[in-house]
C-alpha positions in Angstrom: 70.6 99.5 153.8 71.2 102.9 155.2 73.2 105.6 153.4 76.0 105.3 156.0 76.2 101.5 155.4 76.3 102.0 151.7 79.1 104.6 152.1 81.0 102.2 154.3 80.6 99.3 152.0 81.7 101.4 149.0 84.8 102.6 150.9 85.7 99.0 151.8 85.2 97.9 148.2 87.5 100.8 147.0 90.1 99.8 149.6 90.0 96.1 148.7 90.3 96.8 145.0 93.1 99.3 145.5 95.0 96.6 147.4 94.4 94.1 144.6 95.8 96.7 142.1 98.9 97.1 144.3 99.4 93.3 144.3 98.9 93.1 140.5 101.3 96.0 139.9 104.0 94.3 142.0 103.5 91.0 140.1 103.7 92.9 136.8 107.0 94.6 137.8 108.4 91.3 139.0 107.5 89.6 135.7 109.0 92.5 133.7 112.2 92.3 135.7 112.5 88.5 135.3 111.7 88.7 131.6 114.3 91.4 131.1 117.0 89.3 132.9 116.1 86.3 130.7 116.2 88.4 127.5 119.6 89.7 128.5 120.9 86.2 129.2 119.6 84.9 125.9 121.2 87.9 124.1 124.5 87.2 125.7 124.3 83.5 124.7 123.4 84.5 121.2 126.4 87.0 121.0 128.7 84.2 122.2 127.4 81.9 119.5 127.8 84.6 116.8 131.3 85.3 118.0 132.1 81.5 117.7 130.6 81.4 114.2 132.8 84.4 113.1 135.8 82.7 114.6 135.0 79.5 112.9 134.5 81.2 109.6 137.9 82.9 109.9 139.5 79.5 110.6 137.7 77.9 107.7 138.9 80.6 105.3 142.5 80.0 106.5 142.1 76.3 106.0 140.7 76.7 102.5 143.6 79.0 101.6 146.1 76.6 103.0 144.5 73.7 101.0 144.4 75.8 97.9 148.1 76.8 98.3 149.0 73.1 98.9 147.1 72.1 95.8 148.9 74.7 93.7 152.3 73.6 94.9 151.5 69.9 94.1 150.3 70.8 90.6 
């Protein structure tokens, strides 16, 4: 192999590997974006469930007070 051929082969290898890195970087960014969207959706779902729990706890406390008040009246 001549020095010129070696130089050309090395240049082609660098170009090929650079393109592979670009493709991998695009894939990484796509996955990060999709993961971020999914995390945000899950956090929204979680927040809705927490809000419902808090609402239900408030309703439960009101029912318990109502039952206790009725029990005192009946006594």
